[in-house]
N, CA and C atoms as a LAMMPS dump frame, in Angstrom:
ITEM: TIMESTEP
0
ITEM: NUMBER OF ATOMS
360
ITEM: BOX BOUNDS ff ff ff
-5.0000000000000000e+02 5.0000000000000000e+02
-5.0000000000000000e+02 5.0000000000000000e+02
-5.0000000000000000e+02 5.0000000000000000e+02
ITEM: ATOMS id mol type element x y z
1 1 1 N 0.848 -1.183 0
2 1 2 C 0 0 0
3 1 3 C 0.891 1.244 0
4 2 1 N 0.429 2.272 -0.668
5 2 2 C 1.143 3.541 -0.73
6 2 3 C 0.87 4.357 0.533
7 3 1 N 1.896 5.034 1.016
8 3 2 C 1.754 5.981 2.123
9 3 3 C 2.317 7.322 1.644
10 4 1 N 1.454 8.336 1.593
11 4 2 C 1.856 9.663 1.131
12 4 3 C 2.43 10.448 2.308
13 5 1 N 3.667 10.895 2.175
14 5 2 C 4.308 11.678 3.223
15 5 3 C 4.047 13.158 2.992
16 6 1 N 3.621 13.859 4.038
17 6 2 C 3.489 15.305 3.926
18 6 3 C 4.814 15.94 4.354
19 7 1 N 4.885 17.257 4.333
20 7 2 C 6.137 17.947 4.625
21 7 3 C 6.646 17.642 6.033
22 8 1 N 5.755 17.644 7.029
23 8 2 C 6.257 17.406 8.38
24 8 3 C 6.719 15.965 8.567
25 9 1 N 6.166 15.025 7.81
26 9 2 C 6.641 13.639 7.877
27 9 3 C 8.059 13.528 7.331
28 10 1 N 8.354 14.309 6.294
29 10 2 C 9.703 14.287 5.732
30 10 3 C 10.712 15.01 6.62
31 11 1 N 10.22 15.778 7.575
32 11 2 C 11.108 16.437 8.543
33 11 3 C 11.411 15.547 9.759
34 12 1 N 10.687 14.448 9.925
35 12 2 C 10.878 13.56 11.069
36 12 3 C 12.323 13.063 11.185
37 13 1 N 12.952 12.62 10.085
38 13 2 C 14.349 12.155 10.23
39 13 3 C 15.279 13.24 10.777
40 14 1 N 15.073 14.474 10.376
41 14 2 C 15.915 15.567 10.843
42 14 3 C 15.686 15.836 12.332
43 15 1 N 14.434 15.912 12.731
44 15 2 C 14.113 16.289 14.104
45 15 3 C 14.263 15.145 15.113
46 16 1 N 13.961 13.923 14.692
47 16 2 C 13.901 12.813 15.651
48 16 3 C 14.856 11.669 15.346
49 17 1 N 15.646 11.801 14.29
50 17 2 C 16.637 10.775 13.916
51 17 3 C 15.988 9.404 13.728
52 18 1 N 14.842 9.407 13.07
53 18 2 C 14.108 8.172 12.79
54 18 3 C 14.111 7.942 11.279
55 19 1 N 14.406 6.736 10.861
56 19 2 C 14.392 6.381 9.446
57 19 3 C 12.939 6.071 9.048
58 20 1 N 12.244 7.082 8.546
59 20 2 C 10.831 6.892 8.206
60 20 3 C 10.645 5.868 7.096
61 21 1 N 11.629 5.73 6.221
62 21 2 C 11.504 4.779 5.119
63 21 3 C 11.561 3.344 5.634
64 22 1 N 12.458 3.081 6.565
65 22 2 C 12.554 1.762 7.178
66 22 3 C 11.292 1.474 8.001
67 23 1 N 10.831 2.471 8.74
68 23 2 C 9.607 2.32 9.538
69 23 3 C 8.414 1.986 8.632
70 24 1 N 8.292 2.697 7.522
71 24 2 C 7.173 2.452 6.609
72 24 3 C 7.256 1.06 5.992
73 25 1 N 8.47 0.654 5.6
74 25 2 C 8.627 -0.698 5.056
75 25 3 C 8.173 -1.734 6.086
76 26 1 N 8.541 -1.515 7.347
77 26 2 C 8.151 -2.441 8.408
78 26 3 C 6.649 -2.515 8.606
79 27 1 N 5.958 -1.433 8.279
80 27 2 C 4.494 -1.4 8.389
81 27 3 C 3.803 -1.852 7.096
82 28 1 N 4.611 -2.149 6.078
83 28 2 C 4.055 -2.642 4.813
84 28 3 C 3.666 -1.557 3.822
85 29 1 N 4.246 -0.362 3.954
86 29 2 C 3.927 0.748 3.069
87 29 3 C 5.08 1.099 2.145
88 30 1 N 4.723 1.591 0.971
89 30 2 C 5.694 2.133 0.027
90 30 3 C 5.621 3.66 0.124
91 31 1 N 6.746 4.343 0.401
92 31 2 C 6.715 5.794 0.569
93 31 3 C 6.481 6.53 -0.743
94 32 1 N 5.603 7.522 -0.673
95 32 2 C 5.29 8.357 -1.829
96 32 3 C 5.041 9.778 -1.338
97 33 1 N 5.061 10.709 -2.238
98 33 2 C 4.683 12.081 -1.928
99 33 3 C 4.13 12.711 -3.197
100 34 1 N 3.733 13.965 -3.083
101 34 2 C 3.21 14.688 -4.244
102 34 3 C 4.079 15.914 -4.474
103 35 1 N 4.102 16.395 -5.686
104 35 2 C 4.959 17.531 -6.042
105 35 3 C 4.675 18.781 -5.198
106 36 1 N 3.418 19.096 -4.854
107 36 2 C 3.194 20.27 -4.004
108 36 3 C 3.89 20.187 -2.64
109 37 1 N 4.08 18.993 -2.11
110 37 2 C 4.826 18.844 -0.852
111 37 3 C 6.288 19.204 -1.086
112 38 1 N 6.836 18.74 -2.201
113 38 2 C 8.231 19.079 -2.529
114 38 3 C 8.372 20.591 -2.726
115 39 1 N 7.39 21.202 -3.354
116 39 2 C 7.414 22.659 -3.545
117 39 3 C 7.36 23.368 -2.187
118 40 1 N 6.511 22.894 -1.297
119 40 2 C 6.393 23.47 0.045
120 40 3 C 7.739 23.377 0.788
121 41 1 N 8.418 22.241 0.681
122 41 2 C 9.717 22.081 1.322
123 41 3 C 10.76 23.011 0.707
124 42 1 N 10.687 23.196 -0.592
125 42 2 C 11.612 24.106 -1.274
126 42 3 C 11.425 25.534 -0.761
127 43 1 N 10.179 25.961 -0.604
128 43 2 C 9.882 27.299 -0.076
129 43 3 C 10.401 27.416 1.362
130 44 1 N 10.167 26.389 2.172
131 44 2 C 10.64 26.402 3.56
132 44 3 C 12.164 26.454 3.634
133 45 1 N 12.811 25.749 2.719
134 45 2 C 14.268 25.758 2.671
135 45 3 C 14.777 27.172 2.354
136 46 1 N 14.144 27.821 1.384
137 46 2 C 14.547 29.18 1.006
138 46 3 C 14.3 30.175 2.141
139 47 1 N 13.302 29.87 2.996
140 47 2 C 13.028 30.729 4.155
141 47 3 C 13.963 30.427 5.319
142 48 1 N 14.792 29.393 5.174
143 48 2 C 15.777 29.069 6.184
144 48 3 C 15.325 28.105 7.264
145 49 1 N 14.233 27.391 7.048
146 49 2 C 13.781 26.42 8.046
147 49 3 C 14.807 25.304 8.178
148 50 1 N 15.278 25.103 9.382
149 50 2 C 16.258 24.059 9.656
150 50 3 C 15.686 22.693 9.298
151 51 1 N 16.423 21.947 8.511
152 51 2 C 16.022 20.601 8.134
153 51 3 C 15.239 20.508 6.843
154 52 1 N 14.758 21.634 6.32
155 52 2 C 13.937 21.581 5.107
156 52 3 C 14.73 21.069 3.903
157 53 1 N 15.99 21.431 3.814
158 53 2 C 16.828 20.95 2.712
159 53 3 C 17.017 19.442 2.778
160 54 1 N 17.24 18.935 3.986
161 54 2 C 17.374 17.485 4.171
162 54 3 C 16.061 16.797 3.8
163 55 1 N 14.943 17.357 4.258
164 55 2 C 13.631 16.78 3.939
165 55 3 C 13.383 16.771 2.436
166 56 1 N 13.774 17.856 1.761
167 56 2 C 13.601 17.924 0.311
168 56 3 C 14.435 16.844 -0.377
169 57 1 N 15.669 16.656 0.074
170 57 2 C 16.497 15.618 -0.543
171 57 3 C 15.95 14.222 -0.234
172 58 1 N 15.387 14.029 0.963
173 58 2 C 14.782 12.733 1.287
174 58 3 C 13.552 12.452 0.434
175 59 1 N 12.86 13.509 0.025
176 59 2 C 11.66 13.31 -0.8
177 59 3 C 11.992 12.639 -2.127
178 60 1 N 13.258 12.709 -2.543
179 60 2 C 13.679 12.045 -3.781
180 60 3 C 13.611 10.522 -3.638
181 61 1 N 13.577 10.031 -2.411
182 61 2 C 13.467 8.586 -2.179
183 61 3 C 12.021 8.102 -2.26
184 62 1 N 11.088 9.022 -2.42
185 62 2 C 9.669 8.691 -2.503
186 62 3 C 9.224 8.598 -3.951
187 63 1 N 8.246 7.769 -4.191
188 63 2 C 7.581 7.77 -5.488
189 63 3 C 6.767 9.06 -5.551
190 64 1 N 6.879 9.806 -6.638
191 64 2 C 6.082 11.023 -6.806
192 64 3 C 4.816 10.616 -7.558
193 65 1 N 3.667 10.817 -6.912
194 65 2 C 2.419 10.435 -7.565
195 65 3 C 1.648 11.686 -7.975
196 66 1 N 0.857 11.507 -9.001
197 66 2 C 0.076 12.613 -9.553
198 66 3 C -0.992 13.05 -8.561
199 67 1 N -1.13 14.363 -8.401
200 67 2 C -2.137 14.861 -7.464
201 67 3 C -3.53 14.771 -8.085
202 68 1 N -4.5 14.702 -7.203
203 68 2 C -5.893 14.61 -7.639
204 68 3 C -6.602 15.956 -7.492
205 69 1 N -5.842 17.031 -7.341
206 69 2 C -6.427 18.371 -7.272
207 69 3 C -6.803 18.794 -5.872
208 70 1 N -7.056 20.09 -5.728
209 70 2 C -7.414 20.671 -4.445
210 70 3 C -6.82 22.059 -4.34
211 71 1 N -7.385 22.872 -3.456
212 71 2 C -6.945 24.261 -3.375
213 71 3 C -5.711 24.442 -2.496
214 72 1 N -5.518 23.571 -1.497
215 72 2 C -4.348 23.667 -0.629
216 72 3 C -3.547 22.368 -0.737
217 73 1 N -2.342 22.385 -0.204
218 73 2 C -1.527 21.167 -0.208
219 73 3 C -2.251 20.066 0.574
220 74 1 N -2.837 20.419 1.717
221 74 2 C -3.569 19.414 2.501
222 74 3 C -4.744 18.832 1.718
223 75 1 N -5.469 19.682 0.989
224 75 2 C -6.577 19.194 0.151
225 75 3 C -6.06 18.239 -0.922
226 76 1 N -4.916 18.589 -1.497
227 76 2 C -4.34 17.735 -2.539
228 76 3 C -3.887 16.4 -1.962
229 77 1 N -3.34 16.426 -0.746
230 77 2 C -2.955 15.172 -0.083
231 77 3 C -4.198 14.312 0.155
232 78 1 N -5.248 14.911 0.713
233 78 2 C -6.491 14.184 0.979
234 78 3 C -7.075 13.597 -0.303
235 79 1 N -7.229 14.414 -1.327
236 79 2 C -7.833 13.954 -2.577
237 79 3 C -6.993 12.874 -3.25
238 80 1 N -5.684 13.009 -3.179
239 80 2 C -4.796 12.008 -3.773
240 80 3 C -4.873 10.702 -2.991
241 81 1 N -4.924 10.799 -1.66
242 81 2 C -5.049 9.593 -0.834
243 81 3 C -6.35 8.865 -1.148
244 82 1 N -7.429 9.617 -1.313
245 82 2 C -8.712 9.001 -1.652
246 82 3 C -8.661 8.344 -3.03
247 83 1 N -8.063 9.032 -3.999
248 83 2 C -7.987 8.507 -5.37
249 83 3 C -7.199 7.201 -5.432
250 84 1 N -6.059 7.152 -4.711
251 84 2 C -5.179 5.986 -4.78
252 84 3 C -5.383 4.999 -3.627
253 85 1 N -6.368 5.284 -2.767
254 85 2 C -6.61 4.443 -1.588
255 85 3 C -5.317 4.289 -0.777
256 86 1 N -4.646 5.411 -0.578
257 86 2 C -3.359 5.445 0.111
258 86 3 C -3.531 5.901 1.551
259 87 1 N -2.566 5.545 2.381
260 87 2 C -2.472 6.091 3.732
261 87 3 C -1.705 7.415 3.642
262 88 1 N -1.74 8.191 4.717
263 88 2 C -1 9.45 4.768
264 88 3 C -0.168 9.476 6.043
265 89 1 N 1.109 9.84 5.894
266 89 2 C 2.009 9.981 7.033
267 89 3 C 2.045 11.46 7.396
268 90 1 N 1.553 11.786 8.592
269 90 2 C 1.52 13.178 9.044
270 90 3 C 1.369 13.242 10.552
271 91 1 N 1.789 14.356 11.108
272 91 2 C 1.507 14.66 12.507
273 91 3 C 0.683 15.924 12.615
274 92 1 N 0.245 16.454 11.483
275 92 2 C -0.568 17.668 11.455
276 92 3 C -1.963 17.345 11.993
277 93 1 N -2.306 17.961 13.115
278 93 2 C -3.557 17.663 13.822
279 93 3 C -4.783 17.889 12.931
280 94 1 N -4.831 19.024 12.243
281 94 2 C -5.997 19.329 11.407
282 94 3 C -6.106 18.372 10.22
283 95 1 N -4.971 18.084 9.602
284 95 2 C -4.982 17.161 8.476
285 95 3 C -5.399 15.768 8.933
286 96 1 N -4.899 15.317 10.081
287 96 2 C -5.287 13.992 10.585
288 96 3 C -6.792 13.913 10.81
289 97 1 N -7.373 14.962 11.382
290 97 2 C -8.819 14.978 11.621
291 97 3 C -9.573 14.868 10.297
292 98 1 N -9.156 15.645 9.311
293 98 2 C -9.793 15.629 7.993
294 98 3 C -9.663 14.254 7.331
295 99 1 N -8.488 13.67 7.42
296 99 2 C -8.264 12.348 6.827
297 99 3 C -9.161 11.299 7.473
298 100 1 N -9.238 11.336 8.793
299 100 2 C -10.083 10.376 9.513
300 100 3 C -11.548 10.513 9.117
301 101 1 N -12.008 11.769 8.967
302 101 2 C -13.401 12.005 8.575
303 101 3 C -13.729 11.382 7.226
304 102 1 N -12.706 11.229 6.385
305 102 2 C -12.908 10.64 5.059
306 102 3 C -12.472 9.179 4.999
307 103 1 N -12.145 8.599 6.151
308 103 2 C -11.785 7.185 6.194
309 103 3 C -10.405 6.856 5.668
310 104 1 N -9.513 7.844 5.628
311 104 2 C -8.155 7.614 5.145
312 104 3 C -7.29 7.175 6.322
313 105 1 N -6.512 6.133 6.112
314 105 2 C -5.582 5.647 7.131
315 105 3 C -4.495 6.683 7.401
316 106 1 N -4.169 6.881 8.671
317 106 2 C -3.139 7.838 9.071
318 106 3 C -1.989 7.084 9.73
319 107 1 N -0.77 7.402 9.307
320 107 2 C 0.433 6.895 9.954
321 107 3 C 1.062 8.098 10.638
322 108 1 N 1.398 7.934 11.924
323 108 2 C 1.906 9.076 12.672
324 108 3 C 3.082 8.686 13.555
325 109 1 N 3.83 9.694 13.959
326 109 2 C 4.936 9.495 14.88
327 109 3 C 4.374 9.228 16.274
328 110 1 N 4.923 8.241 16.939
329 110 2 C 4.455 7.91 18.28
330 110 3 C 5.659 7.935 19.231
331 111 1 N 5.501 8.622 20.349
332 111 2 C 6.524 8.717 21.392
333 111 3 C 7.877 9.233 20.878
334 112 1 N 7.843 9.953 19.768
335 112 2 C 9.068 10.508 19.158
336 112 3 C 10.097 9.424 18.857
337 113 1 N 9.609 8.168 18.665
338 113 2 C 10.524 7.051 18.476
339 113 3 C 10.209 6.173 17.269
340 114 1 N 8.951 6.089 16.874
341 114 2 C 8.594 5.175 15.79
342 114 3 C 7.289 5.634 15.145
343 115 1 N 6.992 5.064 13.98
344 115 2 C 5.74 5.348 13.29
345 115 3 C 4.755 4.23 13.591
346 116 1 N 3.485 4.608 13.663
347 116 2 C 2.434 3.607 13.842
348 116 3 C 1.207 4.022 13.065
349 117 1 N 0.43 3.03 12.694
350 117 2 C -0.838 3.278 12.021
351 117 3 C -1.838 3.696 13.101
352 118 1 N -2.445 4.841 12.898
353 118 2 C -3.451 5.357 13.84
354 118 3 C -4.726 4.542 13.648
355 119 1 N -5.238 3.998 14.716
356 119 2 C -6.412 3.143 14.632
357 119 3 C -7.706 3.861 14.968
358 120 1 N -7.664 5.196 15.117
359 120 2 C -8.876 5.938 15.479
360 120 3 C -9.817 6.066 14.333
């Protein structure tokens, strides 16, 4: 199954020294992202956000999938997850709530040590 990583998921290795790709493989997911997430990381990098450059380079290890449209990056993540029946890796509280409302599986950081599938 595909797991779409949002920008904050790609920052996890920088902030918490966790190999999200290994964690996802262990959970049975193939890492993917969308181009708007890469664009968001590029903007953050230019603004000087610590770790954004590393996150952008890590995004190259993800399959880039075509977006299914939407007005914001979060909308595009949601719509793409619905289109491809994919899970989403995020710790964004609002995005997680929206994903759950639409029945999308959420993978999140737990105890700042590992990723887990949210069962809520």
